[in-house]
Wavefront OBJ file of the C-alpha trace (Angstrom):
o trace
v -14.766 -16.265 0.248
v -11.386 -17.025 2.039
v -11.196 -15.258 5.779
v -8.491 -12.641 6.424
v -6.548 -14.453 8.000
v -5.725 -17.259 5.698
v -5.547 -14.739 2.566
v -3.225 -12.579 4.101
v -1.074 -14.791 6.216
v 2.205 -14.094 4.711
v 2.387 -10.210 4.854
v 1.460 -10.010 8.143
v 4.341 -12.024 9.809
v 4.810 -9.829 12.747
v 1.124 -9.267 14.102
v -1.178 -12.068 14.747
v -3.353 -12.167 11.896
v -6.112 -13.495 13.868
v -6.092 -10.342 16.214
v -6.144 -8.245 12.957
v -9.090 -7.303 11.529
v -10.039 -5.014 8.526
v -12.664 -3.051 9.913
v -10.327 -1.820 12.884
v -6.717 -1.882 11.218
v -7.797 -0.853 7.556
v -5.469 1.813 6.927
v -2.380 -1.041 7.923
v -3.793 -3.720 5.593
v -3.680 -1.511 3.105
v -0.691 -0.642 3.223
v 0.779 -3.951 4.360
v -1.001 -5.882 1.000
v 0.168 -2.768 -1.845
v 3.751 -2.684 0.002
v 4.196 -6.515 0.287
v 1.511 -8.643 -1.315
v 0.841 -10.840 -4.049
v -1.338 -9.674 -7.139
v -4.026 -12.261 -5.333
v -3.930 -10.680 -2.500
v -3.868 -6.889 -3.596
v -7.059 -8.349 -5.525
v -8.637 -9.685 -2.724
v -8.354 -6.274 -0.690
v -9.426 -3.940 -3.219
v -12.658 -6.504 -3.702
v -12.832 -5.496 -0.427
v -12.309 -1.970 0.868
v -12.299 -0.184 -2.999
v -9.884 1.550 -5.262
v -10.991 5.105 -3.638
v -9.860 3.913 -0.319
v -6.315 3.304 -1.435
v -5.899 5.644 -3.342
v -6.583 7.974 0.133
v -4.651 6.016 1.736
v -1.509 6.504 -0.733
v -2.184 10.458 -0.660
v -2.292 10.529 3.159
v 0.486 8.978 3.498
v 2.666 10.090 0.133
v 2.961 6.524 -0.460
v 5.725 6.007 1.699
v 5.157 2.237 2.243
v 5.966 2.021 -1.697
v 8.577 1.600 -3.813
v 9.457 4.469 -6.871
v 7.953 1.729 -9.036
v 5.171 0.528 -6.891
v 4.245 4.472 -6.389
v 4.438 4.886 -10.506
v 2.105 1.713 -10.660
v -0.350 2.895 -8.178
v -0.522 6.126 -10.018
v -1.425 4.906 -13.381
v -3.865 2.433 -11.932
v -5.666 4.603 -9.372
v -5.353 7.969 -11.704
v -3.222 9.587 -9.409
v -1.717 12.882 -9.972
v 1.679 12.611 -11.771
v 3.057 15.737 -10.802
v 2.177 15.231 -7.166
v 3.907 11.777 -7.070
v 7.005 13.346 -8.338
v 7.039 15.709 -5.641
v 6.729 12.950 -2.998
v 9.477 10.651 -4.936
v 11.452 13.728 -4.627
v 11.481 13.779 -0.457
v 14.490 13.946 0.798
v 14.033 11.915 3.946
v 12.796 9.400 0.476
v 15.820 9.865 -1.124
v 18.077 9.228 2.091
v 16.181 6.392 2.975
v 16.559 4.655 -0.177
v 19.396 5.420 -1.126
v 19.350 7.868 -3.697
v 21.367 10.562 -5.160
v 18.955 12.552 -7.086
l 1 2 3 4 5 6 7 8 9 10 11 12 13 14 15 16 17 18 19 20 21 22 23 24 25 26 27 28 29 30 31 32 33 34 35 36 37 38 39 40 41 42 43 44 45 46 47 48 49 50 51 52 53 54 55 56 57 58 59 60 61 62 63 64 65 66 67 68 69 70 71 72 73 74 75 76 77 78 79 80 81 82 83 84 85 86 87 88 89 90 91 92 93 94 95 96 97 98 99 100 101 102
Protein backbone atom coordinates (compact mmCIF):
# COMPACT_ATOMS: atom_id res chain seq x y z
CA UNK A 1 0.00 0.00 0.00
CA UNK A 2 1.23 3.42 -0.88
CA UNK A 3 2.12 5.76 1.92
CA UNK A 4 -0.01 8.77 2.73
CA UNK A 5 2.91 11.05 1.87
CA UNK A 6 3.36 9.55 -1.58
CA UNK A 7 -0.33 9.21 -2.41
CA UNK A 8 -1.58 12.60 -1.18
CA UNK A 9 1.40 14.93 -1.66
CA UNK A 10 -0.31 16.86 -4.47
CA UNK A 11 -3.27 17.87 -2.25
CA UNK A 12 -1.06 18.75 0.71
CA UNK A 13 0.72 21.67 -0.93
CA UNK A 14 0.38 23.91 2.13
CA UNK A 15 1.54 21.44 4.78
CA UNK A 16 4.47 19.09 5.21
CA UNK A 17 3.10 15.69 4.13
CA UNK A 18 5.65 13.96 6.36
CA UNK A 19 3.98 15.53 9.42
CA UNK A 20 0.43 14.53 8.50
CA UNK A 21 -1.07 11.29 9.70
CA UNK A 22 -4.41 9.74 8.89
CA UNK A 23 -5.04 8.98 12.56
CA UNK A 24 -4.38 12.55 13.78
CA UNK A 25 -5.59 14.54 10.78
CA UNK A 26 -8.48 12.42 9.52
CA UNK A 27 -11.06 15.21 9.12
CA UNK A 28 -8.59 17.52 7.41
CA UNK A 29 -7.56 14.78 4.98
CA UNK A 30 -11.13 13.79 4.17
CA UNK A 31 -12.12 17.39 3.48
CA UNK A 32 -9.02 18.09 1.38
CA UNK A 33 -9.16 14.90 -0.68
CA UNK A 34 -12.90 15.15 -1.38
CA UNK A 35 -12.58 18.75 -2.51
CA UNK A 36 -9.26 18.67 -4.37
CA UNK A 37 -8.19 15.07 -4.84
CA UNK A 38 -8.01 12.92 -7.93
CA UNK A 39 -10.19 9.86 -8.30
CA UNK A 40 -7.18 7.70 -7.38
CA UNK A 41 -6.67 9.72 -4.18
CA UNK A 42 -10.37 9.51 -3.30
CA UNK A 43 -10.34 5.74 -3.87
CA UNK A 44 -7.22 5.43 -1.71
CA UNK A 45 -8.87 7.40 1.10
CA UNK A 46 -12.20 5.54 0.89
CA UNK A 47 -10.37 2.23 1.25
CA UNK A 48 -8.80 3.46 4.48
CA UNK A 49 -11.57 5.42 6.21
CA UNK A 50 -14.78 4.04 4.70
CA UNK A 51 -17.87 5.75 3.37
CA UNK A 52 -19.38 6.38 6.80
CA UNK A 53 -16.42 8.62 7.69
CA UNK A 54 -16.88 10.53 4.43
CA UNK A 55 -20.63 10.82 5.02
CA UNK A 56 -20.29 12.05 8.60
CA UNK A 57 -17.66 14.62 7.60
CA UNK A 58 -19.81 16.00 4.79
CA UNK A 59 -22.88 16.16 7.05
CA UNK A 60 -20.94 17.78 9.91
CA UNK A 61 -19.45 20.45 7.64
CA UNK A 62 -22.57 20.90 5.49
CA UNK A 63 -20.36 20.19 2.47
CA UNK A 64 -18.79 23.62 2.79
CA UNK A 65 -15.52 22.51 1.17
CA UNK A 66 -17.30 21.03 -1.84
CA UNK A 67 -18.58 22.68 -4.97
CA UNK A 68 -22.28 22.28 -5.77
CA UNK A 69 -21.42 19.59 -8.28
CA UNK A 70 -19.23 17.72 -5.79
CA UNK A 71 -21.90 17.97 -3.08
CA UNK A 72 -24.54 16.51 -5.41
CA UNK A 73 -22.14 13.77 -6.52
CA UNK A 74 -21.48 12.70 -2.93
CA UNK A 75 -25.18 13.00 -2.15
CA UNK A 76 -25.84 10.27 -4.71
CA UNK A 77 -22.79 8.11 -3.92
CA UNK A 78 -23.21 8.22 -0.14
CA UNK A 79 -27.00 8.33 0.01
CA UNK A 80 -27.24 11.76 1.62
CA UNK A 81 -30.67 13.32 2.00
CA UNK A 82 -31.35 15.48 -1.08
CA UNK A 83 -33.47 18.00 0.85
CA UNK A 84 -30.73 18.45 3.44
CA UNK A 85 -28.08 18.97 0.76
CA UNK A 86 -30.36 21.52 -0.92
CA UNK A 87 -30.57 23.47 2.33
CA UNK A 88 -26.77 23.53 2.62
CA UNK A 89 -26.41 24.67 -0.97
CA UNK A 90 -29.00 27.42 -0.49
CA UNK A 91 -27.14 28.92 2.47
CA UNK A 92 -26.68 32.69 2.12
CA UNK A 93 -23.00 32.36 3.08
CA UNK A 94 -22.41 29.79 0.36
CA UNK A 95 -24.15 31.99 -2.21
CA UNK A 96 -22.04 34.95 -1.13
CA UNK A 97 -18.82 32.93 -1.33
CA UNK A 98 -19.67 31.37 -4.69
CA UNK A 99 -20.96 34.63 -6.13
CA UNK A 100 -24.33 33.08 -6.94
CA UNK A 101 -27.32 35.45 -6.89
CA UNK A 102 -29.79 32.67 -6.08
